[in-house]
N, C-alpha and C positions, 0 to 999 in steps of 0.2 A: 529749184528751191525744194527742200525736203520738208514735208509737213511735220509739225511737232506732235508727238504723242505724249500727252500730259498725264500725270499720275495724281491720284487722290491725295488729299492732305492728311496722310497717316504718318505718325512719327514713331520711329523705332531707333533706339540707340543702345549699343552695347560697347563695352570697353574691357580693358584689362588693367591690372596693376602696372603702372608705368614707371620705369626707372630711367630718368633722364640725366645723362651726364653733361655737365657744363664744360666750359673751357678749362684748359689745364690749370690746376690749382684751385678751381672753384669747388664748392661743396655740392655733391650730387643732390638732385631734387627727387624726392619720391612721394607719390601721392596716389590715392585710390579714388576713382570716380564712383560715387555711390548713387543710389536710386536709379539703377540701370536695369533696363529690361533684359531678361535672360533669353538665350537661345539663338542669338544672331551674332556671329563673330565678325568684327569689323576690320580686322587687319592685324599685322604684326605688332608686337610690343615696340615701344619707342627704342628700347635698347637694341633690339635686333635691327630695326631700320637704320639707326645711327651707325651700327657696326657695318652694315652694307654700304652706306654712303661713304664712310671713311676708307673703305677698301678700294674705292675708285682711284685710278692713277692719274696724276697730273700730266698733261700733254706738254712736254718740255719745249717744243717749238712755239706753242702758243704763249707759254709763260715767258720765254725769251723775248718774243715780240712785244708782249705787254710791258715787260720790264723796261725795254728801250723807250717805248712810246710814253708810258705813264710816269716814268721817272722824270722825263722832260716836262710833261704837262702838269703833274701834280706834286712832284718833289716828295717830301717826307710823308704826305698824305697817302701816297701810293704804298709806301713801306708798311704803314699801319693797316691799310686796307688789304694788302696782299696777305698779311699774316692771318686775317680773318678768312679770306676767300680760299686759302689753301688748307683750312682746317674746318671741314663741314661739321665736325662734331660740336663746334661752338656756335653754329648758326641758330639764331632764334626764329621762332615762327609765331605769327599772329593767328588768332582764332576769330574769324569773322562770323558772328552769329547770324542765323537765318531768321528774320522776323516772320517769315511765313510758316515756321515750324515751332513747335512748343519746346523752348530751350531753357525754361525757367530753372529746372533742376540742375542741368549741366552748368548753367551760368553760376549758380550758387556754389556748386562743387568746385569749379575752377577758381572762383574768388577766394574760397576757403583754403585753396591750395597755393595761394600766392600770386594768382593772376590779377591783373588790374586793367582798367580801361585806358586805351591809347588816346582816346578823344575826350574833349571836354564834356561834362554832363549836359543833358538836353536843356537845362534851365540856365546854363552859362551863356554870357554874351558872346563867347567865342565858339559856341556850338555851331556845327555845320549841318546837323541833321537831328531830327527827333528820334530817328529809328536806327541809324547806323551804330553798331556796337562791335568793336574789335578789342579783344582781350590779349594782353601780352604778359610775358614773364621775364624777370630779370636774368634768369638762367636760360640755358639752351633747351627749353622744354618744347616737346612736340607731341601732340596727341596722335593716336593712330587715325589713319584716314577711314572714313565711313565708306563702305562699299556701295556702289550703285545697286539698287534693288527696286524692282517694280512695286508700286503701291505705297511708297512712302517718300517723304522729303527729308533730305539730310539736314542736320541741325547746325552744322558749322562748315566753314571753308578755310583750309589752311593756306597761308600766304606769307610772303615777305611783306611786313606791315608797311614798308615804304611804297609799295605798289598802290596803296590807297591814296597817295598824294595827288596823282592826276585826277582821280574821281572827286576828291575834295576841291581841287582847283576848278573843276567843271561846274560845281555848285548847281546841280540840276534842281529845278523847282517843279512842283506839281503842274501837270498840264503841258509841259514842254515836249518838243519832238527832238530826240537825241539819236545821233548816229555813232556807233562804235565801229570804226572803219576796219580795224584789224583785230577782230574780237577774240579769237581763240587764245587760250583755252576757255575763256568765259568768266574769269574771276572778276574783272573790272565791270563787265556787264551785270553780273550778280551784285556787285557793290553799288552800282548805279540804282538798281531796284531796291536796295536797302536804304538809300538816302531820300528818295522821293517817289512820287507816283506819276511818271511821265505819260503823256498821251500816246507816245510811240517811242519804242526803243528798237532801232533797226541795227541788227548785228550782222556784220559781214566778215567773211574769212575766205581768202583766195585758195589756200591749200586744202585739198579734199580731205586728207586724213585729219587735219586740225579742225576742219569744219565739222567732221563727225564728232570730234572731241568736244567742240563747242556745243553741239546739239545735246550730247549726253550730260554736260554740265547744267544746261538750262532745264532739262527734264528732271534732273536730280534735286534741284533747288527751288524751282519756281512752280507755283500751283497752276492748275488748269484755268482758274478764273482770270489769269493774266494773259491767256493765249492771244486775245485780240490786241493786246498792247505790244506784243513782240512780233517782229518779222526777222527772218534769218536767211541770208543769201550766201552763195558760193561764187562771188564775182571778183574780178580784179579791182582792187580798191581805187586804182587810178582812173577807172571808168565811172565810178559812182557819181562824181561831181557833174558829169555831163548827163547822166541818166536822171538825176534828181536835183536839178539846180535850185538853190535857195530854199530847199524843203525843210531844213532842220534849224532849230534854235541853237543847238550846241553839237559839236563834233569832237570825239576823242580819237586821236591818232596815236595809238600805242604801237609805234612803228617797228617793223622787223629791224633788228640791230645785232651788234656783235654778241650781246648776252654774255657778259664777261664771266659770270659764275659758271654757266654751262660750258662755255668754250674752253675754260681751263681744264675741264675733265673730258675733253673730246675723246671719242672711242678710238684711240690709236693715232699715230703720227700722220697717217694718210688723211684721215678726216680733218685733223688739225690744219694740215697744209692746205687742204681744199678750202676750208673756211677762211683762212688768211688770204688766199688768192681772191676769194669772192668779196672780201671785206671792202676793198676799194670801190666796189659798185654800190654799196649800201647808201652813201649820201645822196646819190642821184635818185635812187628809188624813193628815199625818204622825202626829198623835195617834191617829187611827183605826187606822192600821196598827200602831202600838205596842200599842194595846189588843188587837188581833187576835193579835199576837205573844205577849202575856202570857197570853192564853187558850190558845194553842197549846203553850206551854211547861209542863212539869210543875212542881208545887210544889218549890221549891228550885232550879229551873232558871234559866239565865242568858239574858237578852236583851241584845244589843249593838245600839245605834242609831248610825248614821253618816250624814253628808252630806258633800258636797264644796262647801260654801258657808261664807262667813264669817258669815252672817246670824244675829244673836242670836235673832230671832223664830223661826227654823227649827232652832235648836240649843238653847241653854240654856232658852229660854222654853218650848219644847215639853216638855222634861224636867221643868221645874218645875211646869207645869200638870198633867202626868200624876201626878207625885208627890203634889201637893196634893189631887187628886181621886180617887186610887185607894188603897184599903186593901190591905194585904198585899203591898206592893211597896216595895223599898228600893234606894237608890242603891248602886252597886258602883264603887269607885274602881279605876282601873287600877293594877296593881302598880308600885310605885316602881322595882323592878328593870327592868321593861320600859321605862318612860319613860327611866330613866337610861341604859339600854343603847342607846337610839335618839337620845338628845339630841345626840350628836356629828353626827348626820345630819339631824335634823329641828329646826326652830325651833318651839318650843311657846309659844303666847301665854299671857299671864297673864289668865285670864278673870274677869270680874266680871258676874254671880256665878260663883264657882268651881265650876261644874257641868260635868263632862266635861273633855275635852282637845281643843285646836284646834291643828293644824299649819298654820303660815303660811309661804308662800314668801319667800325672800330671795335676793339674789345669792349664787351659790355653793352654795346649798341651796334649789333651786327647787321642792321638794316641797310639795304642798298646793294649796289649802286642803282640810283633812280634819278633820271633827269626829267624835269618838267618845265614847260614854258607855254605861255598863252599868247594867242593872237586874236585880234578882233577885226572882223571885216567891216570897214566903214561904208563901203558902197558896192 
């Protein structure tokens, strides 16, 4: 375990005039972030970042594989989703504000530039958290990333807004002990800390390079005062259940998966073919991680499973196999209020079998894919 080196709560933000191009036929969005400190450059303008993303080449072998599988599983939904996935220039990005950093000015600037809240206001009966704030734009707007820098906390985290759904489903409360079993790069762990004040957030990542990425994320966003709340390990997630049986109130399993967005742009045919060969092994790994999570959660505790793939074999089939082979485990449906409050922003697929929920991207709502399903340990 690597010790965390925490930084002081100093807030610095700079930006540039951002030109954000939307999807084909949409009106470009242009805005200036004001009230910005001078002297620290945070990254490339959005236009340049967008240009670089769209220069990536599609891996034809992966696309052909996806076409065959997802046409059968999703039908016309795959055609509309594929149009989005193949056009990174139209991808939308959520801006998750950091409650540990002073973001009042940037929040005001973003809202004046057309950003709005993804979530219900804190005083709404549908609100999931008093603190969690994620802003989105109807166009393909993306802010420059803030660079990691000693001595200050970043003000926002850029993400696919659908990736907040597993965290919202987890519904962490103050004082609970939470395990993030496959935590890197750390966005969901950061989101958990935006929703509540857990007694413990244990973040684990098996891959060494991703573990270092996770550490850097936590150091960039979380103040030193929360150091005693966090623990970070570099272990095989399949072993955590035996190491820490019944220790946690809630467990998030954001499992290794096909990651459809990323795989479509695999770095060459060789990498694409390698990924496709390894794909058949993923469901077994995912089931093993879920078994570990169920061992680590207390009786009555909640496990939330998520992936960023459309694949039925990695989503519903994994859950069905676990439910049929495990006693003392029950399926937990996401609250209708939560799904209803997000349906204006997310496109939810009608799953067959209807186990869990799948967000699929479409033009104008490019969030996803993101699969989420909950399990409760009865005994």
